[in-house]
Backbone as JSON Lines, residues from 0, in Angstrom:
{"i":0,"aa":"M","n":[10.36,97.28,72.73],"ca":[9.03,97.45,72.46],"c":[8.43,97.87,73.81]}
{"i":1,"aa":"K","n":[8.56,97.26,74.82],"ca":[7.81,97.9,76.02],"c":[8.27,99.09,76.39]}
{"i":2,"aa":"K","n":[9.49,99.48,76.24],"ca":[10.12,100.7,76.47],"c":[9.46,101.74,75.75]}
{"i":3,"aa":"I","n":[9.29,101.57,74.46],"ca":[8.51,102.6,73.52],"c":[7.11,102.66,74.09]}
{"i":4,"aa":"F","n":[6.53,101.67,74.45],"ca":[4.99,101.78,74.9],"c":[4.87,102.63,76.13]}
{"i":5,"aa":"V","n":[5.75,102.3,77.14],"ca":[5.81,103.02,78.44],"c":[6.12,104.53,78.1]}
{"i":6,"aa":"I","n":[7.08,104.87,77.1],"ca":[7.38,106.27,76.9],"c":[6.05,107.01,76.28]}
{"i":7,"aa":"L","n":[5.29,106.3,75.31],"ca":[4.2,106.88,74.76],"c":[3.12,107.02,75.8]}
{"i":8,"aa":"V","n":[2.89,106.1,76.82],"ca":[1.97,106.27,77.83],"c":[2.28,107.46,78.66]}
{"i":9,"aa":"L","n":[3.5,107.64,78.96],"ca":[3.86,108.7,79.88],"c":[3.69,110.06,79.18]}
{"i":10,"aa":"L","n":[4.03,109.99,77.91],"ca":[3.93,111.19,77.13],"c":[2.31,111.69,76.97]}
{"i":11,"aa":"A","n":[1.6,110.72,76.79],"ca":[0.22,111.01,76.67],"c":[-0.43,111.49,77.95]}
{"i":12,"aa":"L","n":[0.03,110.85,79.02],"ca":[-0.35,111.46,80.43],"c":[0.07,112.79,80.59]}
{"i":13,"aa":"S","n":[1.26,113.22,80.29],"ca":[1.9,114.34,80.53],"c":[1.05,115.45,79.73]}
{"i":14,"aa":"V","n":[0.87,115.19,78.54],"ca":[0.08,116.08,77.67],"c":[-1.37,116.38,78.25]}
{"i":15,"aa":"S","n":[-1.92,115.23,78.65],"ca":[-3.43,115.57,79.22],"c":[-3.43,116.15,80.47]}
{"i":16,"aa":"V","n":[-2.3,116.17,81.38],"ca":[-2.18,116.82,82.58],"c":[-1.94,118.24,82.26]}
{"i":17,"aa":"L","n":[-0.96,118.52,81.26],"ca":[-0.52,119.92,81.01],"c":[-1.54,120.73,80.21]}
{"i":18,"aa":"S","n":[-2.51,120.03,79.5],"ca":[-3.47,120.7,78.65],"c":[-4.68,121.5,79.58]}
{"i":19,"aa":"G","n":[-4.71,121.02,80.77],"ca":[-5.88,121.59,81.7],"c":[-6.96,120.64,81.82]}
{"i":20,"aa":"C","n":[-7.97,120.95,82.5],"ca":[-9.01,120.08,82.79],"c":[-10.06,120.34,81.64]}
{"i":21,"aa":"V","n":[-10.78,119.27,81.24],"ca":[-11.8,119.47,80.32],"c":[-12.97,118.3,80.53]}
{"i":22,"aa":"I","n":[-13.91,118.85,81.42],"ca":[-15.19,118.17,81.58],"c":[-16.2,119.13,81.41]}
{"i":23,"aa":"I","n":[-17.29,118.66,80.78],"ca":[-18.47,119.53,80.63],"c":[-19.79,118.84,81.23]}
{"i":24,"aa":"S","n":[-20.49,119.68,81.78],"ca":[-21.68,119.16,82.57],"c":[-22.85,120.43,82.4]}
{"i":25,"aa":"N","n":[-23.96,119.97,82.66],"ca":[-25.04,121.04,82.63],"c":[-25.94,120.86,83.9]}
{"i":26,"aa":"S","n":[-26.31,121.97,84.48],"ca":[-27.35,121.86,85.68],"c":[-28.38,122.89,85.24]}
{"i":27,"aa":"A","n":[-29.37,122.91,86.13],"ca":[-30.55,123.95,85.91],"c":[-30.13,125.37,85.81]}
{"i":28,"aa":"D","n":[-29.14,125.85,86.74],"ca":[-28.96,127.23,86.98],"c":[-27.59,127.54,86.23]}
{"i":29,"aa":"E","n":[-26.72,126.72,85.98],"ca":[-25.52,127.11,85.54],"c":[-24.81,125.94,84.54]}
{"i":30,"aa":"T","n":[-23.86,126.24,83.86],"ca":[-23.07,125.58,82.81],"c":[-21.7,125.23,83.65]}
{"i":31,"aa":"I","n":[-21.41,124.02,83.85],"ca":[-20.09,123.7,84.24],"c":[-19.14,123.34,83.25]}
{"i":32,"aa":"V","n":[-17.95,124.11,83.12],"ca":[-17.03,123.91,82.16],"c":[-15.67,123.77,82.75]}
{"i":33,"aa":"Y","n":[-15.01,122.82,82.69],"ca":[-13.56,122.63,83.24],"c":[-12.63,123.07,82.13]}
{"i":34,"aa":"S","n":[-11.91,124.33,82.26],"ca":[-10.95,124.66,81.31],"c":[-9.97,125.56,82.0]}
{"i":35,"aa":"D","n":[-9.1,126.17,81.21],"ca":[-8.24,127.22,81.81],"c":[-8.03,128.37,80.74]}
{"i":36,"aa":"I","n":[-9.04,128.58,79.99],"ca":[-8.95,129.62,78.95],"c":[-10.2,130.58,79.08]}
{"i":37,"aa":"S","n":[-10.02,131.73,78.81],"ca":[-11.27,132.66,78.71],"c":[-11.24,133.37,77.36]}
{"i":38,"aa":"A","n":[-12.02,134.02,77.11],"ca":[-12.28,134.69,75.68],"c":[-11.02,135.76,75.63]}
{"i":39,"aa":"E","n":[-10.48,135.57,74.33],"ca":[-9.22,136.54,74.22],"c":[-9.56,138.03,74.14]}
{"i":40,"aa":"N","n":[-10.55,138.35,73.52],"ca":[-10.89,139.66,73.15],"c":[-11.68,140.5,74.27]}
{"i":41,"aa":"D","n":[-12.16,139.85,75.16],"ca":[-13.04,140.71,76.18],"c":[-12.1,140.97,77.26]}
{"i":42,"aa":"P","n":[-12.1,142.17,77.95],"ca":[-11.46,142.43,79.06],"c":[-11.76,141.27,80.27]}
{"i":43,"aa":"F","n":[-10.69,140.95,80.94],"ca":[-10.97,139.87,81.93],"c":[-9.83,140.18,83.1]}
{"i":44,"aa":"F","n":[-10.49,139.86,84.28],"ca":[-9.53,139.77,85.55],"c":[-9.98,138.8,86.61]}
{"i":45,"aa":"K","n":[-9.09,138.57,87.37],"ca":[-9.42,137.58,88.53],"c":[-9.57,138.39,89.77]}
{"i":46,"aa":"A","n":[-10.43,137.94,90.69],"ca":[-10.66,138.68,91.97],"c":[-10.86,137.76,93.0]}
{"i":47,"aa":"E","n":[-10.88,138.29,94.27],"ca":[-11.13,137.34,95.59],"c":[-12.39,138.0,95.98]}
{"i":48,"aa":"I","n":[-13.36,136.95,96.39],"ca":[-14.64,137.45,96.92],"c":[-14.22,137.92,98.52]}
{"i":49,"aa":"I","n":[-14.73,139.2,98.75],"ca":[-14.51,139.55,100.09],"c":[-15.69,139.69,101.05]}
{"i":50,"aa":"E","n":[-16.88,139.9,100.46],"ca":[-18.09,140.09,100.93],"c":[-19.19,139.32,100.02]}
{"i":51,"aa":"M","n":[-20.26,138.89,100.55],"ca":[-21.38,138.34,99.75],"c":[-22.64,138.5,100.48]}
{"i":52,"aa":"S","n":[-23.7,138.52,99.44],"ca":[-24.99,138.26,99.83],"c":[-25.63,137.43,98.79]}
{"i":53,"aa":"E","n":[-27.05,137.23,99.02],"ca":[-27.81,136.53,97.95],"c":[-27.78,137.28,96.56]}
{"i":54,"aa":"K","n":[-27.78,138.56,96.57],"ca":[-27.86,139.27,95.35],"c":[-26.58,139.75,94.8]}
{"i":55,"aa":"A","n":[-25.59,140.03,95.75],"ca":[-24.12,140.72,95.12],"c":[-23.03,140.02,95.86]}
{"i":56,"aa":"L","n":[-22.05,140.06,95.17],"ca":[-20.63,139.75,95.59],"c":[-19.75,141.02,95.53]}
{"i":57,"aa":"V","n":[-19.09,141.29,96.64],"ca":[-17.9,142.4,96.61],"c":[-16.58,141.75,96.43]}
{"i":58,"aa":"I","n":[-16.0,142.18,95.54],"ca":[-14.7,141.51,95.13],"c":[-13.51,142.38,95.18]}
{"i":59,"aa":"K","n":[-12.43,141.96,95.28],"ca":[-11.24,142.57,95.25],"c":[-10.45,142.2,94.14]}
{"i":60,"aa":"P","n":[-10.04,143.03,92.94],"ca":[-9.26,142.52,91.87],"c":[-7.87,142.1,92.48]}
{"i":61,"aa":"L","n":[-7.28,141.01,92.05],"ca":[-5.93,140.67,92.25],"c":[-5.05,141.69,91.77]}
{"i":62,"aa":"D","n":[-4.03,141.92,92.51],"ca":[-2.98,143.04,92.09],"c":[-2.42,142.9,90.78]}
{"i":63,"aa":"E","n":[-2.2,141.7,90.07],"ca":[-1.62,141.8,88.97],"c":[-2.56,142.39,87.71]}
{"i":64,"aa":"Y","n":[-3.71,142.56,88.07],"ca":[-4.75,143.0,86.94],"c":[-4.88,144.61,87.23]}
{"i":65,"aa":"S","n":[-4.98,145.21,86.01],"ca":[-5.15,146.75,85.99],"c":[-6.54,147.21,86.72]}
{"i":66,"aa":"E","n":[-7.38,146.35,86.78],"ca":[-8.57,146.66,87.56],"c":[-8.33,147.14,89.02]}
{"i":67,"aa":"S","n":[-7.31,146.49,89.57],"ca":[-7.14,146.82,90.87],"c":[-6.59,148.1,91.18]}
{"i":68,"aa":"R","n":[-6.13,148.97,90.03],"ca":[-5.86,150.35,90.16],"c":[-7.15,151.3,90.09]}
{"i":69,"aa":"S","n":[-8.19,150.69,89.57],"ca":[-9.36,151.31,89.44],"c":[-10.15,151.44,90.84]}
{"i":70,"aa":"S","n":[-10.13,150.34,91.35],"ca":[-10.85,150.29,92.79],"c":[-10.54,149.07,93.64]}
{"i":71,"aa":"D","n":[-10.4,149.26,94.83],"ca":[-10.13,148.23,95.59],"c":[-11.32,147.1,95.99]}
{"i":72,"aa":"K","n":[-12.55,147.64,95.65],"ca":[-13.71,146.87,95.68],"c":[-14.58,147.1,94.57]}
{"i":73,"aa":"I","n":[-15.2,145.98,94.08],"ca":[-16.27,146.15,92.96],"c":[-17.31,145.15,93.42]}
{"i":74,"aa":"S","n":[-18.61,145.67,93.13],"ca":[-19.76,144.92,93.38],"c":[-20.27,144.33,92.08]}
{"i":75,"aa":"I","n":[-20.6,143.18,92.08],"ca":[-21.18,142.48,90.88],"c":[-22.37,141.66,91.37]}
{"i":76,"aa":"P","n":[-23.26,141.33,90.39],"ca":[-24.37,140.47,90.79],"c":[-23.91,138.99,91.15]}
{"i":77,"aa":"N","n":[-24.54,138.44,92.11],"ca":[-24.32,137.04,92.52],"c":[-25.24,135.99,91.58]}
{"i":78,"aa":"W","n":[-24.38,135.56,90.61],"ca":[-25.02,134.69,89.69],"c":[-24.88,133.18,90.19]}
{"i":79,"aa":"F","n":[-24.16,133.0,91.33],"ca":[-23.94,131.6,91.79],"c":[-24.95,131.05,92.35]}
{"i":80,"aa":"A","n":[-25.19,129.62,92.52],"ca":[-26.14,128.98,93.28],"c":[-25.87,129.17,94.63]}
{"i":81,"aa":"K","n":[-26.76,129.15,95.46],"ca":[-26.54,129.21,96.93],"c":[-25.49,128.21,97.36]}
{"i":82,"aa":"D","n":[-24.5,128.8,98.36],"ca":[-23.53,128.07,99.02],"c":[-22.56,127.42,98.05]}
{"i":83,"aa":"S","n":[-22.47,127.85,96.68],"ca":[-21.41,127.36,95.75],"c":[-20.1,128.22,95.85]}
{"i":84,"aa":"V","n":[-20.16,129.23,96.38],"ca":[-18.99,130.16,96.67],"c":[-19.03,130.82,98.05]}
{"i":85,"aa":"K","n":[-17.72,131.14,98.57],"ca":[-17.61,131.58,99.78],"c":[-16.71,132.9,99.81]}
{"i":86,"aa":"V","n":[-16.53,133.48,100.71],"ca":[-15.72,134.53,101.08],"c":[-14.22,133.91,100.99]}
{"i":87,"aa":"G","n":[-13.32,134.53,100.24],"ca":[-11.9,134.02,100.06],"c":[-11.74,133.33,98.73]}
{"i":88,"aa":"D","n":[-12.96,132.79,97.96],"ca":[-12.84,132.11,96.79],"c":[-12.39,133.24,95.55]}
{"i":89,"aa":"I","n":[-11.62,132.48,94.68],"ca":[-11.11,133.45,93.47],"c":[-12.14,133.09,92.45]}
{"i":90,"aa":"I","n":[-12.53,134.13,91.7],"ca":[-13.35,134.16,90.53],"c":[-12.71,134.91,89.41]}
{"i":91,"aa":"G","n":[-13.1,134.63,88.07],"ca":[-12.43,135.37,87.01],"c":[-13.9,136.14,86.41]}
{"i":92,"aa":"I","n":[-13.66,137.4,85.7],"ca":[-14.87,138.04,85.19],"c":[-14.42,138.64,83.82]}
{"i":93,"aa":"S","n":[-15.22,138.3,82.79],"ca":[-15.15,138.9,81.63],"c":[-16.19,139.91,81.41]}
{"i":94,"aa":"Y","n":[-15.82,141.12,81.08],"ca":[-16.78,142.37,81.09],"c":[-16.55,143.21,79.77]}
{"i":95,"aa":"D","n":[-17.25,144.27,79.57],"ca":[-17.06,145.05,78.49],"c":[-16.0,146.03,78.58]}
{"i":96,"aa":"G","n":[-15.34,146.12,79.7],"ca":[-14.29,147.17,79.95],"c":[-14.46,148.43,80.58]}
{"i":97,"aa":"Q","n":[-15.98,148.54,80.89],"ca":[-16.22,149.89,81.64],"c":[-16.48,149.55,83.12]}
{"i":98,"aa":"I","n":[-15.66,150.38,83.88],"ca":[-15.87,150.33,85.17],"c":[-16.59,151.51,85.7]}
{"i":99,"aa":"L","n":[-17.79,151.41,86.42],"ca":[-18.6,152.65,86.77],"c":[-18.01,153.2,88.01]}
{"i":100,"aa":"E","n":[-17.92,154.62,88.02],"ca":[-17.19,155.31,89.18],"c":[-18.36,155.39,90.41]}
{"i":101,"aa":"S","n":[-18.39,154.36,91.18],"ca":[-19.19,154.42,92.44],"c":[-18.27,153.65,93.45]}
{"i":102,"aa":"Y","n":[-18.89,153.56,94.68],"ca":[-18.03,152.8,95.72],"c":[-18.97,151.93,96.47]}
{"i":103,"aa":"P","n":[-18.76,150.67,96.33],"ca":[-17.96,150.06,95.58],"c":[-18.13,150.18,94.12]}
{"i":104,"aa":"A","n":[-16.98,150.08,93.25],"ca":[-17.22,150.34,91.83],"c":[-18.18,149.15,91.32]}
{"i":105,"aa":"Q","n":[-18.68,149.41,90.06],"ca":[-19.62,148.46,89.29],"c":[-19.04,148.24,88.01]}
{"i":106,"aa":"L","n":[-19.31,147.04,87.26],"ca":[-19.09,146.88,86.0],"c":[-20.15,147.0,85.13]}
{"i":107,"aa":"S","n":[-20.11,147.69,84.02],"ca":[-21.17,148.14,83.11],"c":[-21.89,146.88,82.52]}
{"i":108,"aa":"K","n":[-21.14,145.91,82.1],"ca":[-21.75,144.79,81.43],"c":[-20.88,143.5,81.63]}
{"i":109,"aa":"I","n":[-21.37,142.42,82.26],"ca":[-20.61,141.25,82.64],"c":[-21.0,140.24,81.58]}
{"i":110,"aa":"F","n":[-20.03,139.6,80.83],"ca":[-20.27,138.48,79.86],"c":[-20.41,137.19,80.63]}
{"i":111,"aa":"Y","n":[-19.44,136.9,81.42],"ca":[-19.44,135.81,82.12],"c":[-18.55,135.66,83.61]}
{"i":112,"aa":"I","n":[-18.81,134.75,84.36],"ca":[-18.02,134.83,85.66],"c":[-17.46,133.39,85.71]}
{"i":113,"aa":"E","n":[-16.21,133.23,86.12],"ca":[-15.58,131.88,86.18],"c":[-15.33,131.74,87.74]}
{"i":114,"aa":"Y","n":[-15.34,130.37,88.09],"ca":[-14.95,130.04,89.49],"c":[-13.87,129.17,89.38]}
{"i":115,"aa":"Y","n":[-12.77,129.43,90.25],"ca":[-11.59,128.66,90.24],"c":[-11.58,127.6,91.57]}
{"i":116,"aa":"D","n":[-11.23,126.46,91.14],"ca":[-11.19,125.36,92.16],"c":[-9.85,125.52,93.02]}
{"i":117,"aa":"E","n":[-9.67,124.77,94.05],"ca":[-8.52,124.79,94.77],"c":[-7.05,124.51,93.97]}
{"i":118,"aa":"H","n":[-7.35,123.88,92.69],"ca":[-6.1,123.52,91.88],"c":[-5.95,124.72,90.95]}
{"i":119,"aa":"G","n":[-6.85,125.75,90.94],"ca":[-6.54,126.86,89.94],"c":[-7.4,126.64,88.59]}
{"i":120,"aa":"C","n":[-8.08,125.4,88.49],"ca":[-8.82,125.17,87.13],"c":[-10.2,125.92,87.2]}
{"i":121,"aa":"T","n":[-10.54,126.43,86.1],"ca":[-11.96,127.0,86.11],"c":[-13.02,125.84,86.26]}
{"i":122,"aa":"T","n":[-13.8,125.96,87.2],"ca":[-14.77,124.74,87.23],"c":[-16.27,125.25,87.08]}
{"i":123,"aa":"T","n":[-16.48,126.52,86.99],"ca":[-17.77,126.95,86.64],"c":[-17.78,128.26,85.8]}
{"i":124,"aa":"I","n":[-18.39,128.22,84.61],"ca":[-18.56,129.4,83.91],"c":[-19.97,129.83,83.85]}
{"i":125,"aa":"I","n":[-20.4,130.93,84.2],"ca":[-21.82,131.28,84.21],"c":[-22.06,132.6,83.36]}
{"i":126,"aa":"E","n":[-22.96,132.35,82.49],"ca":[-23.05,133.39,81.44],"c":[-24.54,133.87,81.59]}
{"i":127,"aa":"K","n":[-24.81,135.13,81.55],"ca":[-26.22,135.8,81.61],"c":[-26.46,136.52,80.54]}
């Protein structure tokens, strides 16, 4: 009986670890959602922050995303609270699929921006 109980506990623990993080919280400026999924129908890519100011982030799309072939730099609005992101951090962006031809490039419409923690889990999803 103890053996079955131990197996069930280990199975439950394994399932919770493999399913990703799931904690929800709310602050004045942003919604915090811990998960590993993004909207399936919207174009989405991950990028590294390479420059930042209070109003804008300049990002470099990660090589495995097609956006990296459109431009090596994309400028997006900085929706993050002050000091919540830094150069070198990885973010994910859901957008309408249109990349404007400027340098750095710009996205036509952004639906949300995700921030990934050091473990690769999405820790912040900001929607505008």
